[in-house]
VOBA-1610 file (N, C-alpha, C; in pm, whole numbers, padded with zeros to 5 digits, always signed):
BEGIN
Met-01452-01410-01220Met-01380-01289-01179Met-01338-01296-01031Leu-01421-01361-00949Leu-01383-01378-00810Leu-01252-01456-00797Arg-01233-01554-00885Arg-01109-01630-00882Arg-00991-01540-00921Cys-01012-01449-01014Cys-00906-01353-01050Cys-00866-01270-00930Leu-00963-01222-00855Leu-00936-01139-00737Leu-00863-01220-00630Asp-00905-01345-00612Asp-00838-01430-00513Asp-00692-01455-00551Leu-00669-01481-00678Leu-00532-01504-00724Leu-00447-01379-00706Ala-00503-01265-00742Ala-00429-01139-00735Ala-00379-01110-00595Gln-00463-01139-00494Gln-00428-01109-00356Gln-00312-01192-00302Lys-00277-01299-00372Lys-00165-01381-00328Lys-00033-01303-00328Ala-00027-01197-00409Ala+00097-01119-00420Ala+00089-00987-00344Lys-00002-00977-00250Lys-00018-00851-00176Lys+00113-00810-00107Gly+00155-00687-00135Gly+00277-00635-00076Gly+00403-00662-00157Phe+00391-00738-00268Phe+00510-00776-00346Phe+00514-00713-00485Thr+00406-00651-00530Thr+00399-00608-00670Thr+00433-00461-00694Tyr+00450-00382-00588Tyr+00476-00238-00607Tyr+00593-00217-00704Pro+00581-00118-00796Pro+00470-00022-00811Pro+00356-00072-00898Asn+00357-00199-00933Asn+00251-00255-01016Asn+00129-00292-00932Pro+00014-00305-00995Pro-00107-00348-00924Pro-00109-00498-00904Met-00202-00545-00823Met-00224-00688-00804Met-00323-00736-00911Val-00283-00834-00988Val-00366-00880-01100Val-00367-01032-01104Gly-00488-01086-01123Gly-00505-01229-01144Gly-00580-01254-01273Ser-00556-01367-01337Ser-00621-01398-01465Ser-00659-01545-01470Val-00775-01570-01530Val-00826-01707-01544Val-00871-01726-01689Ile-00843-01842-01746Ile-00886-01874-01882Ile-00986-01989-01875Val-01101-01969-01940Val-01211-02065-01932Val-01246-02117-02072Tyr-01266-02248-02081Tyr-01311-02312-02205Tyr-01423-02409-02169Asn-01537-02393-02235Asn-01654-02478-02207Asn-01686-02483-02058Asn-01686-02364-01994Asn-01721-02349-01852Asn-01624-02418-01757Lys-01504-02449-01805Lys-01402-02508-01720Lys-01275-02423-01725Ile-01211-02409-01611Ile-01085-02335-01606Ile-00974-02422-01664Ile-00909-02370-01768Ile-00799-02445-01830Ile-00663-02378-01804Gly-00667-02262-01742Gly-00542-02194-01711Gly-00565-02077-01617Glu-00467-02047-01535Glu-00477-01933-01445Glu-00338-01889-01400Gly-00331-01766-01353Gly-00203-01714-01306Gly-00221-01577-01245Tyr-00117-01529-01181Tyr-00122-01394-01123Tyr+00015-01329-01132His+00017-01199-01123His+00142-01122-01125His+00205-01133-00987Arg+00324-01190-00981Arg+00388-01220-00853Arg+00476-01107-00800Met+00542-01035-00891Met+00638-00934-00848Met+00669-00842-00966Ala+00695-00714-00936Ala+00730-00619-01041Ala+00852-00668-01118Gly+00844-00659-01251Gly+00953-00706-01336Gly+00934-00847-01385Gln+00845-00923-01321Gln+00815-01059-01362Gln+00692-01061-01453Pro+00664-01173-01521Pro+00551-01179-01614Pro+00419-01138-01549His+00334-01076-01629His+00204-01033-01580His+00108-01152-01570Ala-00007-01126-01509Ala-00104-01233-01481Ala-00150-01303-01609Glu-00178-01224-01714Glu-00227-01282-01839Glu-00123-01376-01901Val+00004-01337-01893Val+00112-01420-01946Val+00118-01553-01872Asn+00114-01546-01740Asn+00121-01668-01659Asn+00000-01758-01682Ala-00117-01696-01699Ala-00238-01775-01725Ala-00229-01846-01859Ile-00188-01772-01962Ile-00176-01831-02096Ile-00072-01943-02097Asn+00039-01918-02033Asn+00147-02019-02030Asn+00110-02144-01951Ser+00009-02132-01864Ser-00032-02249-01783Ser-00126-02343-01858Val-00176-02299-01972Val-00270-02381-02050Val-00195-02497-02116Thr-00234-02618-02086Thr-00163-02737-02138Thr-00205-02773-02280Glu-00319-02723-02324Glu-00365-02746-02461Glu-00387-02611-02529Pro-00279-02550-02578Pro-00287-02413-02632Pro-00387-02394-02744His-00419-02499-02819His-00514-02484-02930His-00653-02445-02881Leu-00681-02468-02753Leu-00813-02431-02698Leu-00827-02280-02677Leu-00717-02210-02678Leu-00722-02065-02655Leu-00807-01994-02760Lys-00811-02047-02881Lys-00887-01984-02989Lys-01038-01992-02969Glu-01081-02067-02867Glu-01224-02077-02836Glu-01251-02045-02689Ala-01155-01983-02623Ala-01165-01961-02479Ala-01200-01817-02445Thr-01224-01796-02315Thr-01248-01661-02261Thr-01143-01633-02154Leu-01077-01520-02165Leu-00977-01479-02065Leu-01042-01378-01971Tyr-01034-01405-01842Tyr-01083-01313-01738Tyr-00963-01249-01670Val-00974-01121-01641Val-00866-01051-01571Val-00928-00934-01494Asn-00880-00909-01371Asn-00944-00806-01288Asn-00906-00664-01326Leu-00798-00646-01406Leu-00756-00513-01448Leu-00724-00516-01597Glu-00759-00408-01664Glu-00734-00396-01809Glu-00592-00438-01847Pro-00577-00522-01948Pro-00442-00562-01991Pro-00359-00442-02037Cys-00231-00444-02001Cys-00143-00334-02041Cys-00120-00336-02191Cys-00088-00220-02247Cys-00069-00209-02392Cys+00061-00137-02426His+00149-00124-02327His+00276-00055-02347His+00390-00146-02300Thr+00507-00119-02347Thr+00624-00197-02308Thr+00694-00130-02191Gly+00701-00201-02079Gly+00774-00154-01963Gly+00889-00250-01939Lys+00888-00313-01822Lys+00986-00419-01796Lys+00948-00548-01866Thr+00820-00556-01908Thr+00770-00674-01980Thr+00692-00627-02103Pro+00674-00713-02203Pro+00598-00676-02323Pro+00450-00654-02292Pro+00376-00586-02382Pro+00234-00560-02358Pro+00149-00687-02363Cys+00061-00700-02264Cys-00025-00818-02257Cys-00132-00817-02366Ser-00175-00697-02405Ser-00279-00688-02508Ser-00233-00755-02638Gln-00107-00736-02676Gln-00057-00796-02799Gln-00043-00947-02788Leu-00010-00995-02668Leu-00002-01139-02648Leu-00140-01202-02664Ile-00242-01140-02605Ile-00379-01192-02616Ile-00423-01196-02762Ile-00391-01089-02835Ile-00426-01082-02977Ile-00353-01191-03055Ser-00225-01209-03027Ser-00146-01308-03101Ser-00194-01451-03077Lys-00251-01476-02960Lys-00303-01610-02927Lys-00445-01632-02978Lys-00500-01526-03039Lys-00635-01533-03099Lys-00744-01572-03000Ile-00730-01525-02877Ile-00833-01548-02776Ile-00953-01460-02812Pro-01071-01517-02833Pro-01184-01440-02887Pro-01261-01354-02787Asn-01252-01389-02659Asn-01332-01318-02558Asn-01245-01279-02439Val-01260-01155-02395Val-01187-01106-02278Val-01286-01035-02185Val-01285-01072-02058Val-01372-01011-01957Val-01283-00940-01856Ile-01308-00811-01835Ile-01221-00726-01753Ile-01298-00670-01634Gly-01235-00672-01517Gly-01298-00617-01398Gly-01313-00466-01406Thr-01202-00397-01431Thr-01205-00251-01434Thr-01094-00197-01524Gln-01116-00077-01573Gln-01017-00009-01656Gln-00897+00031-01573Asp-00779+00029-01635Asp-00654+00067-01569Asp-00643+00219-01566Pro-00618+00282-01447Pro-00609+00428-01439Pro-00474+00484-01485His-00375+00397-01506His-00242+00442-01547His-00252+00516-01681Ser-00188+00631-01692Ser-00199+00715-01812Ser-00152+00644-01939Lys-00062+00546-01925Lys-00013+00473-02042Lys-00110+00365-02089Val-00212+00338-02008Val-00312+00237-02045Val-00447+00308-02060Ala-00519+00327-01949Ala-00642+00410-01946Ala-00735+00389-02065Gly-00770+00264-02092Gly-00863+00234-02201Gly-00797+00195-02331Lys-00669+00224-02345Lys-00600+00193-02472Lys-00584+00043-02493Gly-00567-00032-02382Gly-00558-00177-02394Gly-00689-00236-02444Ile-00799-00184-02392Ile-00931-00229-02436Ile-00951-00198-02583Glu-00912-00078-02625Glu-00926-00037-02765Glu-00847-00129-02858Gln-00726-00166-02817Gln-00645-00255-02899Gln-00712-00390-02918Leu-00766-00444-02809Leu-00833-00573-02817Leu-00956-00566-02907Gln-01034-00462-02889Gln-01155-00447-02971Gln-01122-00426-03118Ser-01016-00350-03145Ser-00975-00325-03284Ser-00930-00454-03352Ala-00884-00550-03272Ala-00840-00679-03326Ala-00957-00776-03342Gly-01079-00730-03313Gly-01198-00813-03329Gly-01233-00897-03208Ile-01169-00870-03095Ile-01197-00947-02972Ile-01321-00891-02904Asn-01405-00979-02855Asn-01525-00939-02780Asn-01483-00906-02637Val-01494-00779-02598Val-01446-00734-02467Val-01563-00689-02380Thr-01568-00742-02259Thr-01666-00701-02158Thr-01593-00637-02042Val-01637-00518-02002Val-01569-00443-01894Val-01668-00410-01783Gly-01622-00417-01657Gly-01704-00374-01545Gly-01763-00487-01463Ile-01708-00606-01475Ile-01756-00720-01396Ile-01687-00716-01258Leu-01767-00707-01153Leu-01715-00687-01017Leu-01620-00567-01013Glu-01662-00460-01077Glu-01577-00341-01091Glu-01542-00279-00956Lys-01639-00268-00866Lys-01612-00209-00734Lys-01509-00291-00659Glu-01525-00423-00660Glu-01431-00510-00589Glu-01292-00502-00653Ala-01287-00492-00785Ala-01160-00484-00855Ala-01086-00355-00821Gln-01159-00245-00809Gln-01097-00118-00774Gln-01054-00115-00628Glu-01134-00175-00540Glu-01097-00180-00399Glu-00970-00262-00377Leu-00954-00368-00452Leu-00835-00452-00439Leu-00708-00369-00465Asn-00715-00284-00564Asn-00599-00203-00602Asn-00620-00055-00570Gln-00680-00027-00452Gln-00711+00112-00420Gln-00586+00197-00404Arg-00473+00138-00365Arg-00349+00214-00356Arg-00303+00257-00496Phe-00310+00165-00590Phe-00273+00192-00728Phe-00365+00299-00788Phe-00494+00288-00763Phe-00591+00386-00816Phe-00570+00523-00752Cys-00550+00527-00621Cys-00527+00653-00552Cys-00404+00723-00608Phe-00297+00648-00627Phe-00171+00704-00676Phe-00188+00767-00814His-00256+00698-00903His-00269+00748-01040His-00382+00849-01059Gln-00482+00844-00974Gln-00594+00938-00988Gln-00576+01064-00904Lys-00523+01048-00781Lys-00504+01163-00693Lys-00361+01217-00695Lys-00274+01146-00764Lys-00133+01187-00776Lys-00065+01197-00639Arg-00092+01101-00554Arg-00030+01094-00422Arg-00044+00952-00369Pro+00029+00917-00264Pro+00015+00783-00206Pro-00119+00764-00134Tyr-00159+00640-00122Tyr-00271+00599-00038Tyr-00221+00603+00106Ile-00298+00661+00197Ile-00248+00687+00333Ile-00332+00614+00437Val-00264+00532+00517Val-00326+00459+00628Val-00268+00515+00759Leu-00355+00557+00848Leu-00314+00602+00981Leu-00326+00486+01078Lys-00230+00472+01167Lys-00234+00362+01263Lys-00179+00408+01397Trp-00251+00379+01504Trp-00196+00402+01637Trp-00264+00310+01738Ala-00206+00300+01855Ala-00264+00225+01967Ala-00293+00324+02079Glu-00408+00308+02144Glu-00446+00399+02251Glu-00499+00321+02370Thr-00493+00384+02486Thr-00545+00325+02608Thr-00696+00348+02617Pro-00767+00277+02704Pro-00910+00302+02719Pro-00942+00444+02761Asp-00845+00512+02827Asp-00868+00650+02867Asp-00811+00751+02766Gly-00778+00702+02644Gly-00748+00793+02534Gly-00607+00846+02521Tyr-00507+00772+02570Tyr-00367+00816+02558Tyr-00290+00721+02465Ile-00192+00778+02394Ile-00108+00694+02307Ile+00033+00678+02363Ala+00066+00756+02464Ala+00199+00745+02528Ala+00189+00797+02670Pro+00270+00745+02763Pro+00266+00790+02902Pro+00334+00926+02917Lys+00309+00989+03029Lys+00372+01119+03056Lys+00521+01105+03079Asn+00561+00999+03151Asn+00702+00977+03183Asn+00748+00840+03134Arg+00877+00830+03098Arg+00935+00705+03051Arg+01059+00673+03133Ser+01084+00545+03151Ser+01202+00502+03228Ser+01319+00467+03136Glu+01291+00448+03005Glu+01397+00413+02911Glu+01357+00452+02770Gln+01458+00453+02679Gln+01432+00484+02539Gln+01388+00356+02469Ala+01260+00329+02476Ala+01203+00207+02418Ala+01051+00223+02411Pro+00985+00147+02325Pro+00839+00157+02317Pro+00773+00117+02448Val+00665+00183+02482Val+00580+00145+02595Val+00457+00078+02534Trp+00450-00054+02544Trp+00346-00127+02472Trp+00210-00109+02536Ile+00113-00075+02453Ile-00027-00063+02494Ile-00103-00191+02459Thr-00063-00253+02349Thr-00132-00371+02298Thr-00054-00499+02323Gly-00120-00611+02296Gly-00059-00742+02312Gly+00018-00785+02189Val+00078-00902+02195Val+00165-00951+02089Val+00089-00976+01959Asn-00038-01018+01967Asn-00115-01042+01845Asn-00134-00914+01765Ser-00162-00806+01833Ser-00179-00678+01765Ser-00048-00630+01705Arg+00061-00651+01777Arg+00191-00607+01726Arg+00233-00688+01603Asn+00202-00817+01602Asn+00232-00899+01484Asn+00148-00855+01364Leu+00023-00820+01390Leu-00063-00771+01282Leu-00008-00641+01225Ala+00040-00554+01313Ala+00099-00428+01267Ala+00221-00452+01179His+00298-00556+01210His+00413-00591+01126His+00366-00642+00989Gln+00256-00714+00987Gln+00200-00760+00860Gln+00159-00641+00775Trp+00097-00541+00839Trp+00059-00419+00767Trp+00180-00349+00709Arg+00287-00344+00786Arg+00410-00279+00736Arg+00458-00347+00608Ala+00454-00479+00606Ala+00500-00554+00489Ala+00410-00532+00368Glu+00286-00492+00391Glu+00191-00473+00282Glu+00193-00332+00225Glu+00255-00238+00295Glu+00262-00100+00246Glu+00402-00071+00193Gln+00411+00032+00109Gln+00539+00063+00046Gln+00627+00149+00136Ser+00566+00219+00231Ser+00647+00303+00321Ser+00579+00315+00457Ile+00658+00351+00558Ile+00609+00372+00693Ile+00668+00503+00743Leu+00586+00586+00808Leu+00628+00721+00844Leu+00606+00750+00992Val+00704+00815+01054Val+00692+00861+01192Val+00757+00998+01206Gly+00729+01063+01318Gly+00787+01193+01347Gly+00911+01184+01432Thr+00971+01299+01457Thr+01097+01308+01531Thr+01086+01249+01670Gln+00984+01289+01746Gln+00975+01249+01886Gln+00956+01100+01903Thr+00885+01038+01809Thr+00867+00892+01815Thr+01001+00821+01809Val+01090+00867+01721Val+01221+00804+01708Val+01305+00831+01833Ile+01300+00954+01884Ile+01378+00988+02003Ile+01330+00909+02125Asp+01198+00896+02140Asp+01143+00827+02257Asp+01156+00674+02249Asp+01126+00617+02129Asp+01115+00472+02117Asp+01237+00405+02054Asn+01316+00481+01978Asn+01428+00424+01901Asn+01385+00299+01825Pro+01279+00311+01743Pro+01225+00193+01674Pro+01309+00151+01554Leu+01293+00026+01513Leu+01357-00023+01390Leu+01272+00011+01268Leu+01140+00014+01287Leu+01043+00039+01178Leu+01059-00060+01064Thr+01071-00186+01097Thr+01080-00292+00997Thr+00966-00392+01015Ala+00946-00473+00912Ala+00846-00579+00919Ala+00916-00710+00951Arg+00985-00712+01064Arg+01074-00825+01096Arg+01001-00948+01147Asn+00875-00935+01185Asn+00803-01050+01241Asn+00724-01129+01137Val+00729-01085+01011Val+00654-01152+00905Val+00740-01161+00780Gln+00694-01241+00685Gln+00764-01252+00557Gln+00713-01144+00462Gly+00803-01077+00395Gly+00764-00974+00300Gly+00874-00872+00282Asp+00850-00780+00190Asp+00947-00674+00165Asp+00948-00575+00280Gln+01062-00511+00299Gln+01073-00407+00401Gln+01025-00274+00343Pro+00939-00203+00415Pro+00893-00073+00364Pro+01002+00032+00374Leu+00992+00133+00290Leu+01078+00250+00303Leu+01043+00320+00434Arg+01143+00346+00519Arg+01120+00416+00645Arg+01131+00567+00620Ile+01029+00641+00661Ile+01029+00786+00643Ile+01025+00851+00781Val+01119+00941+00805Val+01131+01007+00934Val+01125+01158+00912Ile+01033+01224+00981Ile+01030+01371+00979Ile+01124+01421+01087Asp+01224+01497+01047Asp+01324+01548+01142Asp+01364+01688+01099Arg+01282+01784+01136Arg+01298+01921+01090Arg+01437+01978+01118Glu+01486+01961+01239Glu+01614+02021+01281Glu+01728+01920+01286Leu+01705+01799+01232Leu+01804+01691+01236Leu+01851+01664+01379Lys+01753+01646+01468Lys+01780+01618+01609Lys+01813+01471+01635Ile+01769+01384+01546Ile+01786+01240+01569Ile+01930+01199+01544Ser+01984+01119+01633Ser+02121+01072+01619Ser+02137+00985+01495Pro+02245+01002+01419Pro+02269+00916+01303Pro+02286+00769+01338Thr+02305+00738+01466Thr+02320+00599+01509Thr+02187+00537+01552Ala+02077+00609+01537Ala+01945+00555+01575Ala+01913+00431+01493Asn+01833+00342+01550Asn+01797+00217+01483Asn+01734+00238+01346Val+01662+00347+01331Val+01588+00371+01207Val+01681+00395+01088Phe+01810+00417+01117Phe+01907+00437+01009Phe+01994+00315+00983Asn+01961+00201+01046Asn+02045+00083+01025Asn+02027+00029+00883Ser+02100-00074+00850Ser+02105-00124+00712Ser+01992-00222+00677Glu+01897-00244+00768Glu+01791-00342+00742Glu+01691-00295+00637Ala+01685-00163+00615Ala+01593-00107+00517Ala+01642+00032+00478Glu+01585+00086+00371Glu+01618+00223+00331Glu+01538+00322+00414Thr+01593+00441+00431Thr+01527+00544+00511Thr+01531+00677+00436Leu+01420+00749+00444Leu+01410+00883+00386Leu+01386+00981+00499Val+01472+01081+00511Val+01459+01184+00614Val+01400+01310+00551Val+01294+01362+00612Val+01230+01485+00566Val+01270+01596+00662Ser+01339+01697+00612Ser+01396+01800+00698Ser+01394+01936+00628Gln+01435+02038+00703Gln+01457+02169+00642Gln+01606+02198+00628Lys+01688+02103+00678Lys+01832+02119+00672Lys+01895+02012+00584Ile+02014+02039+00536Ile+02089+01943+00457Ile+02224+01920+00524Glu+02250+01796+00561Glu+02379+01760+00620Glu+02419+01622+00568Asp+02547+01604+00544Asp+02599+01475+00501Asp+02643+01398+00625Arg+02544+01330+00687Arg+02573+01266+00816Arg+02520+01123+00824Tyr+02466+01071+00715Tyr+02398+00942+00721Tyr+02470+00835+00639Pro+02443+00707+00669Pro+02496+00597+00586Pro+02431+00597+00448Lys+02481+00510+00359Lys+02438+00512+00219Lys+02292+00475+00198Asn+02233+00402+00292Asn+02093+00361+00275Asn+01994+00470+00318Val+02044+00587+00353Val+01959+00697+00400Val+01966+00813+00301Arg+01848+00861+00261Arg+01840+00979+00174Arg+01773+01092+00251Leu+01798+01213+00209Leu+01741+01330+00276Leu+01674+01419+00172Val+01551+01463+00202Val+01482+01560+00118Val+01441+01679+00204Thr+01439+01796+00145Thr+01403+01917+00219Thr+01265+01967+00178Val+01192+02018+00276Val+01061+02078+00252Val+01053+02209+00331Asp+00950+02287+00302Asp+00927+02413+00371Asp+00827+02389+00484Phe+00875+02389+00607Phe+00789+02357+00722Phe+00691+02468+00755Ser+00699+02583+00687Ser+00601+02690+00707Ser+00477+02668+00620Lys+00484+02567+00532Lys+00372+02534+00445Lys+00315+02398+00484Pro+00195+02363+00433Pro+00135+02233+00469Pro+00232+02117+00449Leu+00265+02051+00560Leu+00372+01951+00559Leu+00329+01820+00493Ala+00212+01770+00529Ala+00168+01640+00477Ala+00159+01643+00324Gln+00108+01751+00269Gln+00097+01761+00124Gln+00234+01761+00058Gln+00330+01830+00118Gln+00465+01831+00062Gln+00528+01692+00066Ile+00504+01620+00175Ile+00556+01483+00183Ile+00492+01396+00075Cys+00362+01411+00055Cys+00293+01335-00049Cys+00349+01367-00187Asn+00378+01494-00210Asn+00435+01535-00340Asn+00571+01470-00362Gln+00653+01469-00256Gln+00785+01408-00265Gln+00773+01258-00295Leu+00683+01191-00226Leu+00669+01047-00242Leu+00609+01011-00377Tyr+00521+01096-00428Tyr+00465+01073-00562Tyr+00576+01076-00666Gln+00666+01172-00651Gln+00779+01183-00744Gln+00870+01060-00736Gln+00872+00995-00620Gln+00956+00877-00602Gln+00881+00746-00623Asn+00759+00758-00676Asn+00679+00640-00712Asn+00640+00555-00592Ile+00618+00620-00478Ile+00573+00551-00357Ile+00421+00559-00351Gln+00355+00443-00352Gln+00209+00439-00368Gln+00132+00433-00235Ser+00199+00406-00126Ser+00125+00396+00001Ser+00214+00433+00119Ile+00150+00489+00223Ile+00218+00525+00347Ile+00138+00469+00464Leu+00208+00408+00559Leu+00150+00372+00688Leu+00205+00471+00789Val+00120+00563+00835Val+00163+00666+00930Val+00141+00612+01071Glu+00250+00592+01146Glu+00241+00528+01277Glu+00257+00625+01395Gly+00281+00750+01369Gly+00291+00842+01484Gly+00410+00935+01475Gly+00421+01012+01581Gly+00336+01021+01698Gly+00212+01105+01673Cys+00156+01155+01783Cys+00029+01225+01776Cys+00036+01347+01685Lys+00141+01426+01697Lys+00154+01548+01615Lys+00159+01513+01467Thr+00233+01411+01433Thr+00244+01370+01293Thr+00111+01318+01240Leu+00045+01232+01317Leu-00086+01181+01278Leu-00186+01295+01259Gln-00186+01388+01355Gln-00281+01499+01348Gln-00254+01589+01227Thr-00128+01599+01186Thr-00094+01678+01068Thr-00164+01623+00945Phe-00159+01492+00927Phe-00225+01430+00812Phe-00377+01441+00823Ile-00429+01427+00945Ile-00574+01440+00966Ile-00620+01581+00934Asp-00549+01680+00986Asp-00589+01820+00966Asp-00580+01863+00821Glu-00488+01804+00745Glu-00477+01835+00603Glu-00568+01746+00518Asn-00647+01662+00586Asn-00741+01572+00520Asn-00672+01480+00419Leu-00556+01433+00456Leu-00479+01344+00371Leu-00470+01207+00437Trp-00576+01132+00424Trp-00579+00994+00474Trp-00699+00922+00413Glu-00685+00791+00396Glu-00793+00708+00343Glu-00858+00624+00452Glu-00776+00565+00539Glu-00831+00482+00646Glu-00746+00496+00771Ala-00809+00471+00885Ala-00740+00474+01014Ala-00764+00342+01085Arg-00658+00287+01142Arg-00665+00161+01216Arg-00620+00190+01358Val-00712+00181+01451Val-00686+00222+01589Val-00701+00102+01683Phe-00590+00063+01745Phe-00595-00041+01847Phe-00631+00022+01981Arg-00708-00049+02061Arg-00736-00008+02198Arg-00701-00123+02290Gly-00600-00100+02373Gly-00554-00204+02464Gly-00620-00193+02601Lys-00570-00272+02694Lys-00626-00274+02830Lys-00550-00181+02925Lys-00426-00150+02892Lys-00343-00069+02982Lys-00395+00075+02989Arg-00387+00133+03109Arg-00427+00272+03130Arg-00306+00355+03175Phe-00298+00480+03126Phe-00189+00569+03165Phe-00232+00678+03263Lys-00361+00714+03260Lys-00419+00820+03344Lys-00375+00960+03302Glu-00252+00972+03255Glu-00205+01099+03199Glu-00095+01069+03097Gly-00075+01163+03005Gly+00025+01141+02901Gly-00010+01215+02774Val+00026+01156+02658Val-00001+01216+02527Val-00136+01167+02478Lys-00226+01261+02455Lys-00361+01227+02410Lys-00359+01173+02267Ala-00452+01083+02237Ala-00464+01028+02103Ala-00512+01136+02006Pro-00484+01120+01876Pro-00528+01218+01776Pro-00679+01236+01776Asn-00722+01351+01731Asn-00863+01382+01717Asn-00905+01349+01574Leu-00985+01245+01558Leu-01020+01195+01425Leu-01171+01193+01405Glu-01214+01246+01292Glu-01354+01234+01252Glu-01357+01154+01122Gly-01418+01039+01128Gly-01427+00955+01010Gly-01542+00858+01025Lys-01571+00786+00920Lys-01680+00689+00923Lys-01632+00562+00991Phe-01701+00524+01098Phe-01668+00398+01164Phe-01710+00282+01075Val-01616+00189+01051Val-01642+00077+00961Val-01670-00052+01038Lys-01577-00086+01130Lys-01598-00208+01206Lys-01505-00214+01327Lys-01542-00302+01419Lys-01461-00331+01537Lys-01429-00480+01537Thr-01303-00513+01562Thr-01258-00652+01563Thr-01176-00679+01688Ser-01191-00797+01744Ser-01109-00836+01859Ser-00979-00899+01809Ile-00867-00847+01858Ile-00735-00901+01826Ile-00671-00944+01958Gly-00687-01070+01993Gly-00641-01116+02124Gly-00718-01042+02232Val-00646-00975+02323Val-00710-00901+02432Val-00743-00758+02392Asp-00704-00719+02270Asp-00723-00582+02224Asp-00844-00570+02132Ala-00886-00445+02109Ala-00991-00415+02013Ala-00931-00333+01900Leu-00969-00362+01777Leu-00923-00287+01661Leu-01042-00217+01597Phe-01031-00084+01585Phe-01136-00002+01525Phe-01088+00049+01389Ile-01170+00032+01285Ile-01136+00077+01150Ile-01228+00193+01112Tyr-01166+00300+01061Tyr-01240+00417+01015Tyr-01201+00449+00871Gln-01294+00509+00798Gln-01268+00555+00663Gln-01290+00706+00653Asn-01213+00770+00569Asn-01228+00914+00546Asn-01340+00934+00444Gln-01445+01003+00484Gln-01558+01027+00395Gln-01551+01164+00329Ala-01457+01249+00374Ala-01445+01383+00317Ala-01360+01378+00190Pro-01401+01445+00083Pro-01321+01445-00040Pro-01182+01501-00014Cys-01082+01438-00071Cys-00945+01486-00053Cys-00867+01473-00183
//
């Protein structure tokens, strides 16, 4: 099962809205086939594993391992449960049940009804952690939320005064490259109005290989210029506002919400409807604090650099379980988890 998890992680950031899945086929304690789901719309892990077996007649005496319950419905690809049954594989070992309403135990039932010996719950915790975004989306009916910011040793995320419309870097290049990797691994990235006005960011994962996340901008009064970098053609952008205006290029969509009601929850509802499974919230302070105050976050990643501002915009007020501290070049990275039910 560990090999299944390792294989699955090879496609991190590429499988949305599907989960990361790896599969291994064993005969006489030897691996005779393996595969993983590489991208949505392409063959699933079980299909790739079965197709990799060079001696197909051995399948009738083999065991198939997979970290997530095989699908049993037809989407962009046929159901894996029926393929396993048709190949007469006698044993299937599953990490965890699939939370998707179209599966949710039905794949297991199909296999068992066909006389296959099914074992469920092997490395179940690890299997669920691997696909925690997928589980959060289907169980909580909202995206998995990661908060991220950089702060100075004296607790500021931005200086009081700026000399130009550009980011004021607190961290070093290693931390910034890591942040780009995170962007490529999440399905969307979100910032508030002032961040765009102050920094004019691109909000892309341009320093690493991977898909570009959906850029989400909160702009209540549509103050941001339509020529801002965040609206360029490098990625799609979603504007959250209380106004409707036809002022953006074709890659930009606009949704309206009621700003007199809890904002973070409304954004989550909108993104759930659009099948967005994860958000990386990068700022600014007001936006981050909105998600914190509404208790809508799973983890926080906080960089602490060496630069000091002495005065400026204070970092968000966060209460969470401290997980670990890591050195990233000259910076420190602190990871927190939300322990409060949400």
